C-alpha positions in Angstrom: 134.2 131.5 74.3 134.4 130.2 70.8 131.2 128.2 71.3 129.5 131.4 72.4 130.5 133.2 69.1 129.4 130.2 67.0 126.1 130.1 68.9 125.6 133.9 68.4 126.4 133.5 64.7 123.9 130.7 64.3 121.2 132.7 66.1 121.9 135.8 63.9 121.8 133.6 60.8 118.5 132.1 61.9 117.0 135.5 62.6 118.2 136.9 59.2 116.7 133.8 57.5 113.4 134.3 59.4 113.4 138.0 58.5 114.0 137.2 54.8 111.2 134.7 54.8 108.8 137.2 56.4 109.6 139.8 53.8 109.2 137.2 51.0 105.8 136.2 52.4 104.7 139.8 52.6 105.7 140.4 48.9 103.8 137.3 47.9 100.8 138.4 49.8 100.8 141.8 48.2 101.2 140.2 44.7 98.2 137.9 45.4 96.1 140.8 46.5 96.9 142.7 43.3 96.0 139.6 41.2 92.7 139.2 43.1 91.7 142.7 42.3 92.7 142.2 38.7 90.7 138.9 38.6 87.6 140.7 40.0 87.9 143.4 37.3 88.2 140.7 34.6 85.2 138.8 36.0 83.1 141.9 35.9 84.2 142.7 32.3 83.4 139.0 31.4 79.9 139.4 33.0 79.2 142.5 30.9 80.4 140.8 27.7 78.2 137.7 28.4 75.2 140.0 28.9 76.0 141.7 25.6 76.3 138.3 23.9 72.9 137.3 25.3 71.5 140.5 23.7 72.9 139.5 20.3 71.4 136.0 20.5 67.9 137.4 20.6 65.8 136.9 17.4 65.1 140.6 16.9 68.7 141.8 17.4 69.6 141.5 13.7 66.7 143.5 12.4 67.1 146.2 15.1 70.8 146.5 14.3 70.1 146.7 10.6 67.6 149.5 11.3 70.0 151.3 13.5 73.1 151.0 11.4 71.7 151.2 7.8 68.4 152.8 8.3 66.5 149.7 7.0 63.0 148.7 7.9 61.9 145.1 8.3 60.9 145.0 4.7 64.5 145.9 3.7 63.4 149.3 2.3 64.8 152.6 3.3 62.3 154.6 5.3 61.0 157.8 3.7 62.6 161.2 4.5 65.7 159.8 6.1 68.0 161.5 3.6 66.3 164.9 4.4 66.5 164.4 8.1 70.2 163.4 8.1 71.3 166.5 6.2 72.5 169.2 8.6 70.7 172.5 8.1 73.3 175.2 7.6 72.7 178.9 7.9 74.7 181.4 6.0 76.4 183.9 8.2 77.1 187.2 6.6 80.8 187.9 6.5 81.7 191.2 8.1 83.9 193.3 5.9 86.1 195.9 7.7 85.3 199.5 7.0 88.7 200.2 5.3 88.0 197.2 3.0 84.7 198.7 2.0 86.4 202.0 1.0 89.1 200.2 -0.9 86.4 198.2 -2.8 84.6 201.5 -3.6 87.6 203.1 -5.4 88.6 200.0 -7.4 
């Protein structure tokens, strides 16, 4: 009888160990899947950054960026009429004075 209980205890211990190992493997598998997704995102971002770097290595990049950022031409001069184009055109909106304020202003 004692041998039977020892054998049952060993079998239960082995089953619990197997169960713990299966759970551990599942957690590791989920962790690896998450890291694979993260790796794919980083590789895509890296690809986009490399394409941007290739754009900056082109010979006309510096002149086009200077024109875009500072409004410069290839001669290094400011183009004509840029100051006038950049100014926002504002319209004056007449302020509506309430009727009671008009009467108060009349008797002052």
